[in-house]
N, C-alpha and C positions, 0 to 999 in steps of 0.2 A: 289755241286752247289745248291743254293736255288731253290725251286720249282717255285718261281715267275719267275726266268729267264728261267727255263725249259718250263713254261707255255707260256712265250713270244716266245720261239722257235716254240712251237706248233701252236700258233696263226699265226706266220709269214708263217709257212708251209701251213696251212689251206687256206691262202689267195693267195698263189702262183698260177698264171694261169696254170703252168705245173701240179700242184697237181690236180686242178679242172678238167683240160682236161683229165688226166689219169683216174680219178674216173669215168668221163662220158664215156670215151672210153671203159674202163674195163666192165662197166655195159651194154653197147651196144653189146659188143662182147660176153660176157659170159651169160648175162641175170641175173647176180647175183648183189645184192646190195653191194657196197663196201663202208664201213664207215671208217673214219679216226678219231680215238679217242686218247685222251692224255694218258700219262704214267699210269694214274689211271683208265683208261677205260671210261673217261668222254668225252663228246662232244655233239654238237648240234644235231647230227643225231644218237647217239648211241642207241636210243630207237626203231629205225626202225626195224621191224621184217622181217626176211627173208622168212617165209612161214606161212601158217595158223596154222600149228602145233606149231611153235615158239610162235605165238600170243596166242594160247590156253594155252601153258605152263605158260605164264605170268599172267594168270587169277587167279592163286592160290598162296598163300604164299610159299607152298612147291615147286611149279614149278619155282617160281622166284628164290628161294634159290638154286635149282638144276642148273638152268641156270647160276647163279652167281658163283657157285663152279666151273663149267666147265670153264667159261671165265677167271676167275682170276687164275685158274690153268694154263691156256694157256698163260696168260700174264707172269707168273713166268717162264714158259718154253721157252718163246720166247724172252728172253733178248738179244740174239745174232743172232739166226736163227729162221726161221718160225716154227710154231708148229701147229699140227692138231690133233683133238681128236673127238670121237664120244660121243654125249650126250645120256642120258638115254632113250630118245625117238627114238634113232637110226639114228639121223642126224649128219652130219659132220660139224665142224666149224674150220676155219683156222685163225690164227693170225700171222701177218708179222710185225717185228719190223722196225721202221724208226728211224735211229740214225744219228746225226749230229756230226762228229768228236768224235765219241764214246759216245756222250751224248744221252740218251734215250729221244726222242722227241714225240713219239706216236706210234700207231699201226694201220696198215690196218686190218680190220676184215671183213670176208665174210664167207658164208656157208649156213647153214639151208637147206642142201640137203642130199638126200639119195645116197649112192654110189652103190646101187644095187636096182632093183625093189623089193618092199616089198614082201616077201613070208611068208608062215605060220611060219617057224622057226624064222625069224627075227621079225615078228609081236608078237610072243609069248615072245621073249626076251625083246622087248620094253615094253610089258604089265608088265612083271615081274620086270624090273628095275624101271619103273615108280611107281608101287605099293610099292616097297621097299623104294623109296624115299618119299612116302607119297603123290604122285600126283594122284589124282583121276580123270580119264578120262574114260568114258564109252567105253566098247570094241567096239561097233559099231561106235561110234564117233571117236575113235582112228583109226579104219580102214579107215574111210573116210578121216581123216586128213593125214594119211600116204599116201593114194592114191593121195591126192592133193599136196603132197610135190614134189618139183622138183627132178629129178633123174639125176645124173651126174656120169660118170664112174670115178673110182679112178685115172686112167691115166690123164683124163682131169682135175680133181681137183688138182692133183699134178702139172700139166702144169700151171694152173692158179696161183697156189702158187709160182712157179718159176718166172712167169711173174711179180707178185706183188713184189716179193723180188728184182728182177732186177730194177723195176721201183723205189722202195724205195732207192736203192743205187744210181741210176742216179739222182734222185731229190736231194738227199743229197749232191752229188758231185757238183751239179749246184750252191748250196748255201753255200757250206762249207767255201769259202773265206769270205763271208759276215757274217756268223754265227759262225764260229769256235771259240771255247774257248772264249765266250763273256765275261766271268768274268775276265779272265787274261788280256783282252784288255781294260778293263774299265779304264777311266782316274781316277786318285786319288780322284779328287773332287766328281766324281759320286759314287765311293766306300764309301767315307766319308758321302755323302748325304744319301745313302741307309742305312748305319749304324745308322745315326741320326734319319731317319724316323722310322726304326724298334724299336728304343729305345723310341722315343717320340710320334709316330703316333697313339698309342692306347689310350693315355690319353689326348693329347693336340689337339686343333684345328690347326693343323700344316699348315704352308703356304709356298709357294715357296720363298717368301721374307725372312722368318725366316731361311730356310735351306740354302739359298744362302749366308746370312750373316755368318752363322756357317761355311761354306766352303770357305768364303772369295773370292767369285766370284759374278759376276752380275747375276741378275735373268734371263736375256735373254740368257747368255752364259750357265748357268746351265741347263736351259730348253732344249736348243739345244743338249748339250752333253748328257743329261739324256735320251732323246728320241733316239738318235743315238746309244747309248751303250746298252740300255735295250729293245728297241722296244716298250716301254710304255711311255706315257706322265707322267709328275710328279703326276698329280691327279690319273691316272690310277694305278700307283705304290702304292701310299698311300692306295687306295681302295683295292688293292690286298694284301697288308700287313695285313690290317684289316680283310679282308674276310678269309684269311688263318688262322689267329688267331681264328676267330669265328668258323671256321670249326673244328679246333683242340678241342675247348671247347665243341662243339656240339657232337663230337664223343667220347669224353673221360670223359665227366661229365653229370650229370642229370639235369643241370641248364636249365631254361626255355629259349626259343628263344628270348624273349624280353630282358631279363637280359644279355644274350650273346651279343646281338646287341649293346647295349649301352656300355657294358664293352669293346667291341672291337673298340670303337671310332665312331660308326655310330650315326648320329644325329636324325634318324627316322627309324621306322620299314620298311616303304615303300622303303627307300633308301637301307637298308640292304637286303631286299628280291630281289630288282632289281639287286644289285651288285652280290649277291649270285648266282642267276639264271644265270647271264651272265658268271660268272666264272666257275660254275660247271654244268650247264644245269640241275639243279634240285632245288627243294625248300629245305630249311633246314629240314623241317619235313620229307620229302621223303627220304633225305639222311640218316637221323637218323634211320628211319624205316629199310632202306636197310641194314645198318650196323648191326642192331639187328638181322635181318634175316640171314645175313652172319655168324654172331657169332653163332647163334643157329644151323645153318647147319654144321658148323665146329665141333661143339660139338657132333653132331650125326654121324659123319664120323667113 
């Protein structure tokens, strides 16, 4: 299924009152920040840090790379069931998959907690692993950050993991009838319109009227069918096709941002940056830098 449709699932889930209620209730009960990110680990609140130590890790390139390795490893492990792992600093992170009729729609992420009160052996292990990863944090500062990190027993962490997994299933069940297998349920005219947009939307100033004529339906009818089937308006879908193409070029070629923006069909840099940030909660430059750091970190593993 195209990522554009999966992204529509993610956006619909994010806006569900039940989803927002659960995130708020989980945080009130556990004291832990619960983020909901898309299948690539992107989202409006994915940059929120769980503890002062997590924030300190993000202050260096090596620290950001270490955090990225851990989280993306968890995403890979949590395709069907929750996954939990300890980071180099000694804190636990949990990732819980949210799937709609077998379609990966996103992940719950929480953690940044110690599963035991820091002691001399655990502090020594954290210092060793951080130095091995190239993360430079002064010993005294690390001790202070560890002491400031929330402590949660392993039993409680596993209980919160089960609660989040159960909630993910319940939320999915509530919307399965509405969102299940959206591509298979798409009207032929919408599938034809999507194909036409993907083929022509990068080079032409494509319009609803043009696509409606191509699909032999009225503009109003196509607009209503399109929004109902994809969860996106016609203009939102066109923008998403363009920004996905731009992202692919950004991460796979050395081309400049300006060149990529215009090649992907955007009429101005300001429009490109606005659409890109809305789609990925990141700037083009920041995403490219993060990919370079992830690649460098993978090579050093």
